Backbone bond lengths (Angstrom), bond angles and torsions (degrees), N, CA, C in turn:
res aa  C-N    CA-C-N  psi(-1)  N-CA   C-N-CA  omega(-1)  CA-C   N-CA-C  phi
1 X - - - 1.461 - - 1.525 109.60 -
2 X 1.311 116.28 135.79 1.456 121.28 -179.01 1.526 109.53 -73.02
3 X 1.347 118.46 121.96 1.466 119.71 -179.80 1.520 110.86 -70.24
4 X 1.332 117.20 151.09 1.472 119.88 -178.08 1.522 113.41 -56.06
5 X 1.335 118.03 -33.08 1.456 120.56 -177.88 1.532 112.07 -63.89
6 X 1.345 116.94 -27.95 1.464 120.51 -179.46 1.519 112.69 -89.30
7 X 1.323 117.15 -14.63 1.467 119.85 -172.74 1.522 112.87 -70.86
8 X 1.336 117.20 -11.11 1.462 118.73 174.08 1.515 111.38 -67.72
9 X 1.342 116.22 -32.83 1.456 121.07 -172.27 1.523 114.08 -109.23
10 X 1.319 118.02 -13.52 1.460 122.43 -174.62 1.522 108.70 -128.69
11 X 1.331 116.71 132.18 1.468 122.04 -172.37 1.530 112.29 -89.17
12 X 1.337 117.06 35.38 1.456 119.91 177.34 1.511 112.27 103.47
13 X 1.310 115.32 171.26 1.458 121.40 -178.80 1.520 113.23 -95.04
14 X 1.322 118.28 -13.34 1.458 121.79 -174.97 1.522 111.13 -125.67
15 X 1.327 115.19 162.16 1.468 119.79 177.18 1.531 112.11 -61.61
16 X 1.350 119.77 -43.55 1.471 118.34 177.45 1.530 112.47 -57.93
17 X 1.340 117.50 -40.24 1.457 119.80 178.14 1.522 111.01 -64.37
18 X 1.327 116.93 -40.87 1.464 121.00 179.38 1.526 111.00 -64.95
19 X 1.311 116.86 -39.86 1.460 120.43 178.81 1.522 111.25 -67.48
20 X 1.315 117.21 -34.95 1.466 120.03 176.08 1.522 110.27 -67.10
21 X 1.324 116.77 -39.51 1.470 119.27 174.51 1.526 110.40 -60.90
22 X 1.320 116.80 -41.79 1.463 119.93 178.20 1.520 111.08 -60.25
23 X 1.316 115.97 -42.12 1.462 119.23 -179.82 1.534 111.11 -62.91
24 X 1.321 116.35 -45.28 1.461 120.00 -179.93 1.525 111.31 -64.60
25 X 1.321 116.71 -37.91 1.460 120.65 179.76 1.521 111.00 -71.44
26 X 1.321 116.80 -38.76 1.468 120.78 175.57 1.523 111.57 -57.90
27 X 1.316 116.68 -37.25 1.464 120.84 -178.57 1.522 111.83 -63.03
28 X 1.323 117.02 -19.04 1.460 122.12 177.39 1.527 111.57 -102.11
29 X 1.331 116.15 12.98 1.456 121.06 171.92 1.511 116.29 90.55
30 X 1.327 117.95 7.26 1.465 121.23 -175.74 1.528 110.09 -114.45
31 X 1.340 116.71 131.09 1.450 121.16 174.53 1.523 110.43 -76.81
32 X 1.320 116.72 165.44 1.464 120.63 -175.63 1.528 110.46 -129.87
33 X 1.328 115.05 134.04 1.462 123.10 174.32 1.520 106.81 -107.11
34 X 1.319 117.28 112.21 1.459 122.08 -173.97 1.524 111.16 -93.63
35 X 1.332 114.91 129.56 1.457 121.75 179.23 1.518 109.72 -124.89
36 X 1.327 115.99 118.53 1.453 121.15 174.24 1.526 108.44 -74.66
37 X 1.315 117.27 120.30 1.454 121.15 -176.23 1.526 111.38 -65.98
38 X 1.330 115.13 135.29 1.457 122.23 -178.95 1.519 108.42 154.86
39 X 1.338 116.79 138.43 1.466 120.27 -178.54 1.522 110.08 -167.25
40 X 1.324 114.66 164.05 1.467 123.73 174.38 1.526 113.05 54.07
41 X 1.325 114.72 49.37 1.462 118.85 173.96 1.527 109.18 -78.04
42 X 1.324 116.83 137.33 1.463 119.97 177.25 1.521 112.15 -107.64
43 X 1.332 116.43 9.05 1.455 121.82 173.52 1.525 108.50 -131.67
44 X 1.313 115.91 154.75 1.464 119.20 -173.85 1.531 113.23 -73.59
45 X 1.301 117.73 -33.17 1.464 120.45 -171.65 1.527 113.67 -56.63
46 X 1.334 120.06 -50.49 1.469 118.15 178.93 1.530 112.89 -66.65
47 X 1.329 117.71 -30.90 1.463 120.21 176.84 1.522 110.74 -65.37
48 X 1.324 116.30 -43.92 1.467 120.25 176.67 1.527 111.02 -62.76
49 X 1.344 115.98 -39.68 1.462 120.31 -178.55 1.530 110.85 -65.01
50 X 1.331 117.60 -40.65 1.465 119.95 179.14 1.523 111.07 -69.65
51 X 1.327 116.76 -36.26 1.465 118.86 175.50 1.528 110.40 -61.05
52 X 1.329 117.02 -42.37 1.463 120.65 177.67 1.520 110.77 -64.05
53 X 1.342 116.88 -39.14 1.466 120.39 179.06 1.530 110.82 -64.55
54 X 1.322 116.93 -38.03 1.463 119.45 176.92 1.531 111.09 -65.75
55 X 1.312 117.20 -38.45 1.470 119.47 177.26 1.530 110.67 -61.93
56 X 1.331 116.35 -40.70 1.462 120.11 177.09 1.524 110.91 -65.77
57 X 1.340 116.60 -38.48 1.458 120.15 177.73 1.525 111.07 -63.27
58 X 1.321 116.43 -41.03 1.474 120.36 176.10 1.522 110.45 -58.29
59 X 1.335 116.92 -45.06 1.464 120.44 177.88 1.520 110.89 -59.92
60 X 1.329 115.77 -41.68 1.472 119.73 -179.97 1.522 111.29 -63.67
61 X 1.329 116.56 -45.11 1.468 120.35 179.72 1.522 110.46 -62.87
62 X 1.332 115.90 -41.71 1.468 120.43 -178.04 1.518 111.96 -62.69
63 X 1.316 117.57 -24.60 1.460 120.88 179.47 1.512 113.75 -86.44
64 X 1.341 117.74 8.44 1.457 122.10 -178.95 1.532 109.88 -126.26
65 X 1.315 114.62 179.66 1.468 120.44 173.72 1.529 110.69 -107.09
66 X 1.317 117.13 22.71 1.453 121.66 -176.49 1.526 112.20 -70.47
67 X 1.331 115.18 146.52 1.471 121.01 166.17 1.524 105.86 -87.11
68 X 1.319 115.62 89.39 1.463 120.75 -174.66 1.512 109.97 -141.11
69 X 1.309 115.26 141.48 1.448 124.09 174.27 1.528 107.54 -126.19
70 X 1.322 116.63 175.18 1.451 119.87 174.75 1.518 109.41 -123.23
71 X 1.333 116.12 158.21 1.454 121.19 177.75 1.520 108.88 -138.06
72 X 1.330 115.78 131.29 1.466 121.42 -175.98 1.527 109.90 -119.48
73 X 1.324 115.78 152.13 1.459 121.93 174.74 1.529 108.98 -104.27
74 X 1.319 118.32 133.68 1.475 119.92 179.24 1.523 113.80 -54.22
75 X 1.338 118.13 -43.14 1.459 119.19 -179.16 1.523 111.83 -68.82
76 X 1.328 116.48 -22.83 1.459 120.90 176.14 1.523 110.96 -70.93
77 X 1.313 116.29 -31.52 1.463 120.94 -179.13 1.528 112.09 -95.04
78 X 1.338 117.21 10.46 1.458 119.29 169.55 1.508 117.20 109.94
79 X 1.343 119.23 12.60 1.461 119.62 -177.87 1.520 112.18 -61.79
80 X 1.342 117.46 -34.53 1.465 119.70 178.42 1.527 112.03 -70.87
81 X 1.327 116.37 -21.35 1.470 120.33 176.43 1.525 109.39 -79.24
82 X 1.326 115.19 -41.98 1.455 121.07 -179.57 1.512 109.54 170.24
83 X 1.329 116.25 145.82 1.464 119.02 -176.44 1.523 111.62 -62.69
84 X 1.312 118.20 -31.91 1.458 120.96 179.31 1.528 110.84 -66.01
85 X 1.325 116.93 -38.38 1.472 120.67 176.91 1.524 109.97 -62.30
86 X 1.317 115.69 -46.03 1.458 120.88 177.73 1.525 111.06 -58.41
87 X 1.306 117.55 -47.11 1.459 120.63 -177.86 1.531 111.51 -63.92
88 X 1.330 116.40 -40.46 1.468 119.36 179.69 1.522 111.31 -64.82
89 X 1.319 116.69 -45.93 1.459 119.42 -178.41 1.526 111.56 -69.23
90 X 1.323 116.62 -39.89 1.467 118.88 177.24 1.518 110.51 -62.06
91 X 1.317 117.44 -41.98 1.464 120.33 178.82 1.524 111.08 -60.18
92 X 1.334 117.51 -40.77 1.468 120.83 177.35 1.517 111.07 -57.31
93 X 1.319 115.64 -47.06 1.464 120.76 -176.79 1.522 111.12 -68.85
94 X 1.330 116.42 -47.95 1.465 120.30 -176.76 1.524 111.18 -65.01
95 X 1.317 117.61 -40.96 1.466 120.02 179.17 1.526 111.27 -62.74
96 X 1.343 116.75 -42.88 1.463 118.69 177.90 1.529 110.58 -64.93
97 X 1.320 116.52 -42.34 1.460 119.93 179.93 1.525 111.69 -64.90
98 X 1.324 116.63 -39.72 1.456 120.33 179.98 1.525 110.89 -64.57
99 X 1.320 117.06 -36.28 1.464 120.93 177.17 1.528 111.57 -60.37
100 X 1.336 115.69 -33.76 1.468 120.69 -174.49 1.526 113.10 -103.82
101 X 1.319 117.42 0.36 1.456 119.50 -180.00 1.517 113.79 71.69
102 X 1.329 117.32 30.60 1.463 122.24 178.28 1.535 108.53 -101.78
103 X 1.312 116.64 129.07 1.457 121.68 -176.39 1.526 110.12 -78.50
104 X 1.342 116.15 140.77 1.466 122.17 -178.98 1.529 109.80 -117.93
105 X 1.323 115.39 121.45 1.459 120.94 171.54 1.519 110.16 -94.03
106 X 1.322 116.60 144.25 1.458 122.60 173.46 1.524 107.99 -112.27
107 X 1.331 116.13 115.62 1.456 120.20 177.09 1.529 110.12 -69.72
108 X 1.318 115.47 154.72 1.459 120.91 173.27 1.520 108.64 -103.86
109 X 1.316 116.41 131.34 1.459 120.65 179.53 1.537 109.39 -104.05
110 X 1.322 118.67 -146.92 1.464 118.41 -173.98 1.538 110.95 -67.40
111 X 1.324 115.30 166.47 1.470 120.75 -167.91 1.525 113.19 -61.92
112 X 1.313 118.34 -21.05 1.469 120.20 -179.56 1.526 112.23 -72.11
113 X 1.322 117.48 -14.07 1.466 121.25 -178.54 1.527 112.79 -99.31
114 X 1.322 117.53 -0.07 1.467 120.02 -170.77 1.525 112.54 -61.07
115 X 1.320 117.85 -48.23 1.462 120.03 -176.24 1.528 111.25 -62.44
116 X 1.324 117.32 -46.63 1.468 120.20 -179.35 1.520 111.04 -62.47
117 X 1.329 117.11 -38.72 1.458 120.85 -179.01 1.521 111.10 -68.66
118 X 1.315 117.10 -45.73 1.466 119.89 -179.27 1.529 111.66 -67.47
119 X 1.334 117.12 -37.86 1.468 119.82 177.42 1.531 110.58 -62.08
120 X 1.323 116.48 -43.13 1.465 120.35 179.38 1.522 110.80 -65.94
121 X 1.327 116.57 -41.15 1.465 119.58 177.30 1.520 111.32 -60.38
122 X 1.315 116.95 -47.32 1.473 119.72 -178.27 1.523 110.66 -58.51
123 X 1.320 116.52 -43.84 1.465 120.15 179.50 1.518 111.16 -59.48
124 X 1.319 117.07 -50.68 1.467 119.77 -174.76 1.530 112.18 -76.33
125 X 1.313 117.26 -27.78 1.461 119.26 175.02 1.525 110.45 -61.52
126 X 1.329 115.83 -42.02 1.466 119.63 178.84 1.532 110.81 -71.91
127 X 1.330 116.99 -41.64 1.460 121.15 -177.45 1.526 112.05 -64.53
128 X 1.326 117.21 -38.31 1.471 121.00 -175.95 1.516 112.70 -96.08
129 X 1.322 117.65 -6.73 1.457 119.76 -176.83 1.512 113.31 70.20
130 X 1.336 116.23 25.97 1.464 119.36 174.97 1.508 114.14 109.78
131 X 1.317 118.09 19.67 1.462 120.74 -178.51 1.508 114.99 -86.48
132 X 1.331 116.83 10.53 1.460 120.82 -179.25 1.523 109.50 -133.83
133 X 1.335 114.73 160.65 1.452 121.41 176.05 1.512 109.70 -136.01
134 X 1.335 116.09 162.85 1.459 120.35 179.59 1.520 109.10 -139.27
135 X 1.307 115.21 151.00 1.461 121.86 178.31 1.520 109.70 -99.12
136 X 1.331 117.58 138.30 1.463 122.12 172.10 1.525 108.42 -126.21
137 X 1.343 115.18 154.04 1.458 121.49 -172.25 1.522 111.11 -113.68
138 X 1.326 115.55 121.63 1.459 120.45 -174.57 1.515 112.60 -66.48
139 X 1.325 118.26 -22.53 1.468 118.56 -178.14 1.531 113.05 -73.84
140 X 1.330 118.17 -15.39 1.460 119.94 177.35 1.536 109.87 -78.28
141 X 1.300 117.16 134.02 1.464 121.51 -177.31 1.534 111.82 -63.62
142 X 1.310 117.97 -25.17 1.453 122.52 -176.13 1.531 113.26 -82.25
143 X 1.333 118.46 -12.40 1.462 120.46 -166.63 1.520 112.97 -64.12
144 X 1.325 117.75 -39.05 1.474 118.88 179.94 1.525 110.62 -58.44
145 X 1.330 116.63 -40.57 1.463 120.57 177.71 1.532 110.79 -70.21
146 X 1.330 117.77 -38.34 1.461 120.66 177.39 1.528 111.11 -60.08
147 X 1.318 116.41 -37.63 1.462 119.61 -179.72 1.523 111.67 -62.96
148 X 1.312 117.88 -32.74 1.460 120.37 177.19 1.529 110.05 -64.95
149 X 1.314 116.50 -36.33 1.469 120.63 176.07 1.528 111.22 -66.98
150 X 1.323 116.76 -37.06 1.467 121.13 -173.20 1.526 113.33 -84.92
151 X 1.319 117.34 -16.75 1.461 120.57 -169.38 1.523 113.47 -58.92
152 X 1.318 118.18 -36.10 1.465 120.61 -175.35 1.526 113.57 -94.03
153 X 1.322 116.87 2.18 1.463 119.62 179.33 1.528 110.61 -84.90
154 X 1.326 117.39 150.46 1.461 119.00 169.87 1.526 109.15 -70.89
155 X 1.316 116.34 167.95 1.457 119.58 -178.58 1.514 111.22 99.36
156 X 1.315 116.24 -176.67 1.463 121.65 -176.50 1.520 110.74 -119.45
157 X 1.323 115.20 155.55 1.461 121.63 176.11 1.528 108.10 -127.91
158 X 1.327 115.22 128.33 1.463 121.84 176.91 1.526 108.78 -100.19
159 X 1.307 116.74 126.77 1.455 121.42 177.55 1.515 109.73 -101.58
160 X 1.344 116.53 122.85 1.458 122.10 174.47 1.529 108.27 -122.88
161 X 1.313 116.40 167.97 1.466 119.11 178.85 1.521 111.16 -76.21
162 X 1.324 117.98 -34.32 1.455 121.75 179.80 1.518 111.28 115.76
163 X 1.339 116.42 123.11 1.459 121.25 -174.81 1.519 113.11 -106.30
164 X 1.311 118.17 -3.36 1.461 121.11 -179.04 1.531 109.72 -92.17
165 X 1.301 117.50 -178.98 1.458 122.11 -176.24 1.530 110.02 -123.94
166 X 1.334 117.05 68.63 1.469 120.04 -176.52 1.524 111.29 -73.94
167 X 1.341 117.22 158.97 1.471 120.42 179.16 1.530 111.33 -67.27
168 X 1.317 114.79 156.55 1.464 120.48 -176.50 1.520 111.97 -61.53
169 X 1.305 117.84 -26.08 1.458 120.78 -178.94 1.523 111.97 -63.09
170 X 1.320 117.28 -26.28 1.470 119.99 -176.96 1.519 112.70 -116.77
171 X 1.341 118.21 -3.41 1.465 119.02 -172.63 1.519 111.55 -146.83
172 X 1.335 114.47 154.75 1.457 121.34 168.79 1.528 107.44 -82.21
173 X 1.331 116.87 136.29 1.450 119.96 -174.33 1.528 113.12 -114.00
174 X 1.318 117.38 -21.64 1.462 120.15 179.39 1.527 109.62 -83.44
175 X 1.326 116.45 135.61 1.462 121.32 -175.49 1.528 112.90 -55.96
176 X 1.344 119.99 -45.93 1.472 119.16 179.11 1.535 112.25 -59.87
177 X 1.327 116.85 -37.22 1.474 119.33 179.90 1.519 111.00 -71.27
178 X 1.325 117.39 -36.23 1.466 120.02 175.91 1.526 110.06 -64.51
179 X 1.327 117.25 -42.19 1.461 120.46 177.68 1.523 111.50 -61.66
180 X 1.341 115.33 -40.44 1.466 119.50 177.79 1.523 110.69 -62.45
181 X 1.323 116.63 -42.87 1.464 120.39 179.09 1.520 110.94 -65.00
182 X 1.329 116.83 -38.70 1.466 120.07 178.93 1.528 110.31 -62.79
183 X 1.320 116.95 -45.64 1.464 120.09 179.22 1.523 111.05 -61.23
184 X 1.322 116.69 -43.65 1.460 120.86 -179.62 1.528 110.91 -62.29
185 X 1.323 116.25 -45.70 1.467 120.21 179.77 1.523 111.08 -64.60
186 X 1.311 116.46 -41.89 1.463 120.11 -178.99 1.525 110.74 -64.09
187 X 1.314 116.87 -41.81 1.469 120.21 178.42 1.521 110.35 -61.40
188 X 1.322 117.13 -42.86 1.467 120.11 178.42 1.523 111.12 -63.22
189 X 1.313 117.26 -42.76 1.464 120.20 -178.28 1.524 111.85 -62.23
190 X 1.309 117.38 -42.31 1.469 119.35 179.26 1.524 111.77 -67.68
191 X 1.315 117.32 -25.14 1.459 120.88 177.17 1.527 112.14 -81.26
192 X 1.332 117.57 -37.19 1.467 121.08 -165.74 1.524 115.21 -108.86
193 X 1.328 118.85 -19.75 1.458 120.80 -174.19 1.524 110.98 -93.53
194 X 1.337 116.02 133.35 1.458 121.03 -179.53 1.523 113.09 -97.97
195 X 1.341 117.37 -28.30 1.463 120.65 -174.75 1.517 113.56 -89.01
196 X 1.310 116.73 10.13 1.452 119.60 176.57 1.510 112.82 101.32
197 X 1.311 114.65 160.79 1.455 123.10 -175.42 1.523 108.30 -122.82
198 X 1.323 116.92 137.70 1.462 121.80 174.40 1.526 108.07 -107.61
199 X 1.309 115.53 115.68 1.458 122.02 -177.57 1.521 107.74 -93.94
200 X 1.325 115.94 101.02 1.463 120.42 -179.27 1.510 110.23 -93.07
201 X 1.325 117.04 87.69 1.462 119.92 -175.47 1.519 110.70 -159.60
202 X 1.341 114.80 144.54 1.456 120.88 171.01 1.523 111.28 -101.33
203 X 1.326 116.36 0.62 1.458 122.99 -175.94 1.533 109.25 -77.77
204 X 1.336 118.56 114.31 1.467 120.05 -179.04 1.521 113.15 -55.87
205 X 1.343 116.79 -32.39 1.465 120.14 179.57 1.522 110.78 -64.12
206 X 1.318 117.74 -41.98 1.461 120.89 -178.93 1.527 111.52 -73.21
207 X 1.311 116.88 -35.95 1.462 120.02 176.49 1.528 109.90 -64.75
208 X 1.329 117.23 -41.14 1.465 120.77 177.64 1.526 110.76 -66.19
209 X 1.334 117.43 -38.76 1.467 120.47 177.26 1.520 110.45 -61.44
210 X 1.322 117.64 -41.38 1.464 120.67 178.74 1.521 110.77 -59.80
211 X 1.319 117.11 -40.27 1.466 120.26 179.18 1.524 110.71 -63.75
212 X 1.325 116.98 -41.79 1.460 120.13 178.91 1.523 111.20 -65.92
213 X 1.319 116.69 -41.05 1.463 119.99 179.48 1.527 111.12 -67.01
214 X 1.314 116.49 -35.55 1.468 120.11 175.80 1.525 110.49 -63.02
215 X 1.316 116.10 -44.24 1.467 119.75 178.68 1.522 111.24 -61.67
216 X 1.331 116.00 -34.61 1.465 120.60 -177.23 1.521 112.34 -77.14
217 X 1.330 116.96 -42.03 1.463 120.84 -171.34 1.526 113.83 -108.50
218 X 1.315 117.71 -17.61 1.468 120.37 -178.03 1.508 114.22 76.15
219 X 1.325 118.37 7.20 1.460 121.77 -178.50 1.522 110.11 -69.89
220 X 1.335 118.15 128.91 1.470 119.01 177.04 1.523 110.31 -67.48
221 X 1.335 115.70 149.12 1.459 118.51 179.26 1.517 110.08 -153.97
222 X 1.311 114.43 164.48 1.454 121.86 174.33 1.518 108.21 -133.83
223 X 1.308 116.17 155.99 1.458 122.24 175.87 1.519 108.09 -107.68
224 X 1.329 116.60 135.58 1.457 121.28 178.56 1.526 109.66 -123.08
225 X 1.324 115.83 131.58 1.456 121.95 178.68 1.523 109.10 -135.48
226 X 1.327 115.51 162.38 1.454 121.36 -179.84 1.522 111.68 -81.04
227 X 1.305 115.94 145.96 1.452 121.19 169.50 1.524 109.04 -55.81
228 X 1.326 116.21 132.68 1.455 121.36 175.75 1.510 114.86 89.46
229 X 1.336 117.97 -4.51 1.462 121.32 -178.68 1.530 109.06 -119.06
230 X 1.305 116.85 117.55 1.470 123.89 179.96 1.536 111.40 51.89
231 X 1.308 116.77 46.42 1.457 119.22 -176.16 1.530 112.17 -66.47
232 X 1.321 118.43 -34.90 1.466 119.41 176.70 1.522 110.18 -59.76
233 X 1.325 116.51 -40.98 1.464 120.29 178.32 1.526 110.48 -65.00
234 X 1.322 117.39 -36.87 1.466 120.45 177.90 1.521 110.82 -59.45
235 X 1.325 116.27 -48.96 1.455 119.95 -176.50 1.521 111.78 -69.66
236 X 1.336 117.04 -36.51 1.463 119.67 177.19 1.526 110.65 -65.92
237 X 1.313 116.28 -43.81 1.459 120.56 -178.24 1.523 111.71 -65.86
238 X 1.333 116.73 -30.23 1.466 120.92 -178.63 1.515 112.38 -65.72
239 X 1.332 118.30 -15.27 1.469 120.54 175.53 1.520 111.10 -67.92
240 X 1.346 116.35 -22.18 1.466 120.18 -174.95 1.519 113.69 -122.70
241 X 1.331 117.77 -26.38 1.447 121.32 -174.14 1.514 110.97 -132.89
242 X 1.336 115.69 162.44 1.455 120.60 175.52 1.527 109.11 -75.31
243 X 1.320 116.25 123.03 1.461 121.94 -177.45 1.523 109.39 -127.25
244 X 1.328 114.37 136.74 1.465 121.57 176.69 1.513 109.36 -125.79
245 X 1.310 114.87 138.94 1.465 121.56 177.97 1.526 109.80 -106.77
246 X 1.324 116.01 128.61 1.459 122.55 176.02 1.518 107.93 -84.59
247 X 1.330 116.31 114.47 1.460 121.14 -172.90 1.523 110.63 -123.89
248 X 1.329 118.25 108.78 1.464 121.05 177.12 1.526 110.91 -81.71
249 X 1.316 115.34 156.79 1.453 120.21 176.06 1.522 108.39 -153.01
250 X 1.333 115.50 167.67 1.455 119.35 175.38 1.516 112.85 124.87
251 X 1.307 115.16 172.34 1.463 121.23 -175.95 1.523 112.94 -73.14
252 X 1.331 117.87 -19.35 1.469 120.91 -178.45 1.534 110.43 -91.48
253 X 1.315 116.17 48.05 1.462 120.88 -172.05 1.521 113.71 -86.02
254 X 1.332 118.99 -20.23 1.458 120.56 -167.95 1.528 112.80 -63.42
255 X 1.336 117.71 -49.86 1.462 119.32 -177.72 1.522 111.03 -66.33
256 X 1.327 117.27 -36.63 1.460 119.87 177.97 1.521 110.36 -63.42
257 X 1.332 116.56 -43.99 1.459 121.09 -179.49 1.523 110.86 -59.10
258 X 1.317 117.45 -45.12 1.455 119.58 -179.18 1.520 112.09 -65.79
259 X 1.325 117.44 -35.10 1.472 119.34 176.24 1.522 110.57 -62.33
260 X 1.323 117.63 -43.72 1.452 121.29 -179.72 1.517 111.25 -64.55
261 X 1.321 116.39 -41.39 1.461 120.37 -178.29 1.525 111.29 -65.87
262 X 1.322 117.35 -41.12 1.453 120.70 -172.87 1.521 113.94 -83.49
263 X 1.338 118.02 -17.78 1.467 118.47 -172.14 1.519 112.92 -82.02
264 X 1.324 119.01 -18.23 1.464 120.58 -178.38 1.529 109.05 -136.24
265 X 1.326 116.42 138.38 1.461 120.65 -178.46 1.528 111.60 -59.89
266 X 1.345 116.54 -39.22 1.460 118.52 -177.53 1.519 111.57 -68.61
267 X 1.336 116.84 -31.18 1.465 119.39 176.29 1.518 110.67 -68.01
268 X 1.331 116.56 -41.39 1.457 120.07 177.92 1.516 110.62 -64.30
269 X 1.339 117.04 -40.56 1.460 120.08 178.09 1.518 111.14 -62.18
270 X 1.335 115.88 -39.75 1.471 119.73 177.48 1.521 110.55 -60.16
271 X 1.331 116.83 -46.07 1.454 120.68 -178.63 1.517 111.86 -63.25
272 X 1.335 115.89 -41.75 1.462 119.10 -179.91 1.515 111.13 -66.15
273 X 1.333 117.49 -39.03 1.471 119.79 177.36 1.514 110.31 -63.81
274 X 1.345 116.24 -40.62 1.464 119.81 -178.83 1.522 110.70 -63.78
275 X 1.336 116.89 -39.96 1.462 120.55 178.61 1.512 111.02 -66.28
276 X 1.338 116.23 -42.30 1.454 121.15 -177.32 1.521 112.30 -65.87
277 X 1.350 115.95 -31.55 1.463 119.37 -176.88 1.525 112.33 -93.73
278 X 1.352 116.10 -4.59 1.446 119.38 -175.95 1.518 113.19 -77.99
């Protein structure tokens, strides 16, 4: 059973619980991107099982009126086992989602997976006519060039600052330089992308920049934030802009919860208050 302290960041242990969270969040004007927790499988069986679970989730979403999408991790679908396993499982999920009109996001993991992830996105973006999206990380030195490759493809691209710890040879490591790269990438996306921009950031400065760039270029965009992080801002912003919340769920919630708690001081303070009042 999911403890109350974790329920701020995790939308339950089961698909029905996650769908109920989506419904409640939709009622406040925010769409939900559902991610079944699981990653870095080194055997095929759990990767196949998660792919099947995503197909079932797509069926569940298709039977509702929810504003819900799904998001998958390449290593969850078998990339660590082999690129062919990943491609087969991703194709299963994307084909089922395309049949039902459910949008599929592809998360970006560490820098060693970038080429395989972008290649898979390009293939499915063309096959579905834009029914998939991919995440790119501004802290990687290659991302500005990757965006030039992605600009003419159908589908969506989510820009985040980057949550992994890549070596300096391939990434910017100082926070001011990462922010500079994010601004540069965001400006390019609003100039060059026709299918819209996904601003994956909790940084008020970057959200405000997106609004200014939208006013300047007219490019449609959406803001994406994590469940449990600046949720009041999510709901307030949804009065004026398209907002989506990334909401993980599933039995493998413990490690994800601890990452969320430890990465931000306010999250840790929330957890400590919850323990003290429990």
